[in-house]
N, C-alpha and C positions, 0 to 999 in steps of 0.2 A: 959023851953024847947025851947021856941021861941028865947030866948036870946042866947042859945047855937047854934041854927041854924044860927043866924045873925053873930056870931063870926066865925063859920065855913065858911060861905059864904064869909065873908070879907077876911079870910085867903086865901081861894082859889083864890079870885079875885086878891089880892096882889101878890100871887104866880104866877098867870097867867101873870100879868103885868110885874113881874120881869123876867119871861121867855121871854116875848116879847122883853123887853128892852135888855136882854142878846143876843137874836137872832139878834136884830137890830145892836147891838154892833159888834157881830161876822160877820154878813153878809154885813154890810155897812161900819161901821167906822174902824174896824180892820180886814177886810176880808183878806188883803194881808198877814198880820202877821200870822193869823191862817192857811191860805192856805199853807204858806211856812212851818209851823210847821208840818202840816199833811203830806205834801210831804216828809219832812225830816224823818218822822216815817215810812211811807209806801213804799217809793221808794228806791230801792237798785240798786247800780251800779254793774252789773255783767260783768265779763271778759269772753268773748267767748274763750274757750280753743283752743290752737293751737297744732295740732299733727304734730310733725316733720316728714319729709319724711323718708321712709325706705331706708336703705343702703344695696344694693345687691352686691354680687361678680359678676364676669363676666358671670357666668352661672346661675344667678338668685337666688342664695342662700342668705338667709337673714343674714346680719351681724350686723344690728342695727334695733331694732323695738321699739314699744311703749307699755306700760302697763297702763291700766286704774286704777287710784288710786283716793283717796279723801284726801283733806287737811282740817285740823281742824282749825277754827279761832274763835275769840271772839269779840263780840260787848259789851265792858264794860258798855255802857250806859244802857243796858238792864239787867245787872247783879245786883241783890239787895244784895246778900251775897257772895262777892268774896272769903272769906275764905273757905266756904263750897264747892264752885265750884272748887277752886284750890285743895282742899283736895281730892275731888272725881276724878278729872282728874289725879292727881298725881299717884293714885293707878293703873290707866289704861294705862298711857303712859310712866310710869317709868321715871318720871321727878320730881325733888324736888319741893315741894309745893311753896316755896318762889320764885322760878324762874317763875312759872306760875302766882303767885299772882302779881308779878311785871308787868306782861302783862295785868292784869285785873284792876289794880289800876292806870288808866290813863284816860286822857280826849279824847284820840283817839277813834274813832268809830270802828276801825278795827285793829286787831293784830293777826298774825299767832300764833297758839299754836303748831301744828306739821304738817309738810309738807309731802305729798305723802305717805300715809299709805295704806295698803291693804283695799279692800272693806269690808271684814269681820271684820277687825280690827276696821274700822270706825263705823261699825254697833254696835259694843259693846259700843262705846261712845254715839251713838245715843240713845241706849236703856236707858241711864241715864236720858234723857229728861231734860237736863240742859238749862234753859232759858239764852239766850245770847251767846250760843255756836252754831256755824253753821258749815256747811260742803260745800266745793267747789270741784267740779270734776276737777282733774288735770291729766296730762299725765306724766309718768315717762319713761325716756329713759332706754332701756335694751339691753345688748349685749349678745346674746345667746351663743356665742363662747368664752366668758370669755376674756382671754388675747390675743387671736389670732388676729394678725395684729393690736395690740393695738396702735403702733406708727403711723400707717397709718390712722386708723379710728378716733382716738382721743376720746374726751369725752365732756360732757356738764356740766353746773352747775345746781343748784337746780331749777333755772328758765328756764332751757332748752336752754340756750344760749351756743353755741359752744365755747370751750376753747382751744382745740388742734386738730391736724390732719384735716381730711376733714370735721369733724363736725364744725370746726371753719372756714376753708377756704371757704366752701360752705354754710355757715350759712344762708345767705340771700336767698338761694334757698330752703334749707331744712325747714326753719321756717319763713314764712311771718309774718308781724306784727299782733299782736293780736288785736281784736276789742272789744269795750265796748258797753254795752246796759243797759238801765234803765228799771227795771221791778217793777211792783206793787206787794207787798206782804201783806197778811192779818196779824192779830195779832199773828198767829202761825208761820208766816214766809213762808206760802205757796204762790207760784207764782199765781197771779191773771191774769194779762194781761199787755202787754206793748203797746197795741193798734196796734201793727204791727205784731202780730202772733209770738212773740219771743218764742223760746223753748230752755230750758237748754240742750237739746240733740243736739243742733246745734254745729258744730265744724268747724274749719278751718284746712285744710290739706295742708302740705307742699309738695314740689316736691321730687321725689325719685332720689337717686344717683345710677348709675351703675358703679362699680369700674372695673379697669383693673386687679385687684387682683383675683387670682384663689384660692378659699379656700383649694382645694386639694394640690396645689403646696405650698401654704403658710404653711400648716401643715407639709409637707415633709421638707421644709426648716427649720422651727422652731424646729422640733424634732431633726434634726441632728446638728443644731447650739447649742441647749441645751446641747447635749451630749459632744460636743467639748468644750464648755464653762466650763463645770464641769470637764471634763477630764484634761484639761490644767490649771485648777484653774486660769483662766484668769481674768484680771481686767474688761474687757468688750469684746464684740464680735458683729460683724455686718455682715449680708449677704443680698445681693440684687439680684434678678433675673429679667431680662428684655427681652422683645422681641427686638432684635437688629435692626430690620427693622422699627418698628413703634415708639419705645420709651415707649411702654406700660410696666409698672411695674407689673410683674406677682406675685412677692412676695417680701416682705421687712421686715426684723426683726432685733432687737437689743437685746442684753443681757447686763445688767439686764433688766427685763421688769416688767409689772404690770398688775393688773386686772382692766380693764376700767369700770367695774361695781362699783368699790370702789377706785377711784383714790386718794382720800384724804389720804389713808393709804400708798401711794407710795412716796418715796423720789424723789426730783427733778432729780437725776441722773438716776432713773429708768424710768422716763417719757420722758427723752430726746431722740429725734430721731437722734441717732449718725450718721446714714447714710447720713444725710444732714447738721447736725449742728456741728460735730466734725471734726477738721482738723488734719492731720498728715503728716509726710514726707513719701512719698510712697515707697522710695527705688527703687529696681530694676524693679518694674512694670512700672516705669516712663521711662525706657529705650526705650519704644515704640516711644517716641518723637524723640530722636536722630536717632534711627534706621530708621523710616519711612521717616524722613526729608532727610537723606543721600541718601536713595533710590530715593525719589522724585526729588531731585536735581541732580541726576546722578553722585554723588560722589563715590558711591560704587555699587557693584553688590554682589550677594550671595557668590562669590568666592574670593572677595577682601581680601588680607591677612593683618593681624595685628600681630606684634611681641609683645607678652605678656609674654615672657619668664622670664623677670626680676621679675615678680610677683608684681610689684608696678610701680607707675608713680608719678613724682614730678609735683605738680600743685600749683603755687604761693607760693613755699617754703614749701608746705605740702605734705607729702608722703601718697598716697592713694593706698591701697593694694587690691588684689584679695583674696577671701576666700580660694581658692585653686590655687596653682601655675599652670599655663598653659604654653605651648610653643607658637608656631606660630599658630594663629587661623584664620579661614576664618570669614567673616562677619556673615555668618550663624551660626558658632560655637560661636561667641562672644555673640549672643543673646541666643542661646541654653544653653550655660554654664554660662550665666549671668556674663561675665567678666567685672569688673569695669575698668580695664586698657584698654581693647579694646573699650569699650563704650566711655570713656573719649577721646581717640584718635579720635573717630568718631565725638565727640563734637568739638574738636579742628578743624577738617577739615570743619565743618559747620561755625564756628565763632559765636560770641555772637549774632549778629543781626538776623541771619537766625535761630539759635536755639530758640531765643525768639519768632520769628515770628511763628514758628510751635507750640510752647507752647500755644500761644494765639489762633492759628488756631484750636487747639483741645478744646478750651473753658476753659482752666485753668486760674484761677484768676478772673473768672466770674461765676455768678450763672447759673445753668443749666436751670432754669425757671420752675422747677417742681411745680405742683400745690399743694404744702404743705407749711405750715407756718414755719418760722424759718431757712430756708436755708441760708447758708453762702457762700461767694464767694471764700474763701481761699485767698492765695496771692502768687504773684510772682513779684519780683522787676524787674524794667526795666533795661536793660544793663548798663545804665549810673550809676546805683547804685551797680553794681556787684563789688566784690572784686577780687583779683588776683586768688582766688581759686574757684570762683563762677561757671565759665564755666565747670569745672570738677565736682564740687559737684552737680550742677543742672542736668547735663547729667545723673547722676546715682540716681537722685531722692532725693537729699538733698537740703537744702536752699530753699525749696518750700513747701507750705502748700496746701493740697488738701482734698476733701471729698471722701469717698468711691464711691459715685454716679458719681462724675466727672471722676474717673478712669474707672469705668465700661462703661461710655458713650464713652470714648476714644477707648476702645477695641471693642465696638459695631460698631465703624466706620470701623474697619478692617473686622468685621464679615459681615457687610451689603454692602460692595463694595465701601466704601470711603465717607459715608455721616455722618455728625454729626447730631444726632436727639435730639429732646427735650423730656425728660422723662415726663410722666404724670401718675396719678393714678385714675382719674375719666374719663371714656370714654363718659358718656352721663348723662344728667339730664332730667328726664321725669316728666310730670305733673301727678297728681293723676289719671287722666283718660287715661294715657298711651301715650300722645302726647310728642314729643321731644321738650324740651324747649331750650336745649343747647347741642351741640355735639362738641367734640374735633376734630380738624383737625390736624393730625400728621404733624410735621415740620421737614424738613431735608435739610441740606446744604452740597454740596460736598466740601470736604477739601483735598482729596487725589485722585490720578488717579487710575483707576481700575487696571492698571499694577502693581503699587506699592503695592496695597492692596493684590493682588493675590500672589506676591512674599513673602510679609511679613507673610501672612497667612500660607504659606508652612513652613516658618521658625518657626513660633509659634507652629506648630504641633510637631516639633522635641523636644520641651521643655518637653513634657510628654512621650517621647520615651527613650529608653536606651541611656545613655550619657547626657540626659537633667537634669535639676534641679528638675523636678516634675514628675517622673514616677508614683508616688503614686496618682497623679491626673487623671491618665488614666482611661477611662471608658471602660469596657468590651463590645466589639461589636460596639462602636462608637468612631471615632477619636476626640480627644480634641485638640484645639489650645489655648494656654494661656501662662501666665508668672507668675513666683514667685516674691515675694518681701519680703526682710528681712531688716527692717530698725531699727536703733538704736534710742531710745528716748533721748531727752535732759533731763539731770538731772537738776531740778530747783535750786538745791543748788549750784552745781559747774558750771552750764551753759555750760557744756560740754556733749558730747555724753556718755550715760551710757553704762557700760560694762555688765549690768545685765538686763536692761529693753529693750524689742524689740517689734516691731509690725510685725507680720507674716501674709502674705497675698498670695492669689492666685486669679487671674482673668483670665477668658477665655470664650470660647463659644463651643457649641457642638450641633449636629455633625459639625465638622470643615468646611466642604465644603458647607453644606446647614443648617446653624445654626437655631435651634428652640429656644434656650435660650442662653443668655449671662449672666454671673454671677460672682460676686466677693464675697470672704470670707475674712474678716479681723479679726484677733485675737490679742487683745492688751495684752501685758505682759504675754505670756504663761509661765508656769513653767515646766522646764524639757527639753524642746527643743525650738529652736528659728527659725529654717529655715522654710520659707514659704511653701516649697515643702513637708516638713514633718508635719507641724502643720495644715496649711490651705488646702493643696492639697487633703488629704483624705476626708475632709469635702466636698469639691467640688465634688469629685468622688461619694460619697454616695448620695448627694442631686441630682446630675445630673442623676445618674443611676435610682433612683426611679422616678424622674420626667419624664424621657424619656419613662419609662414603663407606667406611668400614662397617658402620652399624646399619647401613642401608636405609638411612633416614631420607624420606622424600624431600625434594626441594619445595620451598613455599610456593614457587611459581610454576610447578610442574603441570598444574591444571591449565594455567593460562597458555603455556607453550606447547601443550599437547604431548608432554613427555610421558613415557611409560617406564615405570620402575620394575625392574626384574630382580626378584629376591635371589640371593645366593643360598644354595643348599649344600 
């Protein structure tokens, strides 16, 4: 019995000595190694989530918001049976087990399994209580209006970085840099403390954007553009509405379009903002340049006569015709009836240098400076590179490449009294607490005299009247000033103007004397009709009529008819 006690005491003594030596080894000789290992197991690097700022329309309606989600990740070092975990996850997240297994059989301590799933969905995975599978709170961008204003708003990638539209252009305002913090977790992964009061509920908020876009006007514009795009079986279509005095874009749309909540399903041609990225020959809408230049230079007045009776004119050995044969026309009628012959004669009277000067004065060949990514400048050659036919072709909108926005800005200069404005889509950036971080200051430069503008505005009014090229663009109760465009497209095979493919457009402003909106409608390759007044004019009329009603703009004839306007509150 005593012998057994001695053996037991000896064993305990040696065990105690072993523990002491082990503690000495851990605490003194290998303290740093064990400390580092403990820290490796207990400390986790957490990313503090960033919530992108909200995007509002001009009236405070939400166009882009955030949804709280959770992302599922794996720490392979903590997983003892990767096959079982992969099989269990596969059933829940609808992913092949081998794909998940590849993420688990790695030396990395962190691998995403599935990003940004719903809270309830994530809870179902949590209920499995799989060791080594963790969850991180994340924010998902959501666009409550679907495809509305898709080419203006743009979209983000899975990491919430802006890829297109204002989401990209204003990314640094919408999403500040994320921050990282180190937290202590117990064996079950629960947060203990970071010593600094860290909380996983903490988040970083981005600044909010206030757009110039009006959701109501955007809807009106898109609804009618959709109808025209389908009716004419067009290759594409674009419409832009702008405040001619400030340059604020009130609505902008392209067809085809896409759902910004699911941009990966859209083809590149659906995501392209054709209003600023696609160039075309503007055709007769470009006659504004020769017309206003001749007035400004004192070469013509509204009654100056031009003999267009031949129905064609020779330019550099090439015969350019009118669509319809005219007799002797006044300058006013040349614009009203869109005579190529008369406009080319006006171009001749200006000469190359002066015509080119006014083209540049209107901003063609340069970017408008709109705050969206992807804008192109178009092109116009300098007079030294013009051919014998160039002065005639350019006068009527050929041999030049423009964007729809450039053309609209040119007509806005007639609407606003002679100033070239810079278009923009974001009016203000506000901090999360409502303070103004950045505010757009409208820019405008005088390019024409008020006298020239007033005369040319009166002429543009006649375009939508009887005898003009676009009576179908006329708005009941409000006078419209504008111009049609019917331009042939270049056939890429023959490199000549196609006899089948055209661009039909109408650009103008309403009410003509005190414009509330300036707008352009461009329909590419319509089937069945080609003339701008027939194809694009009615689209302009429908959008303008509904928009003026939405904005509670009085009819021009309300006084004459004794009509009473009741404002909506």
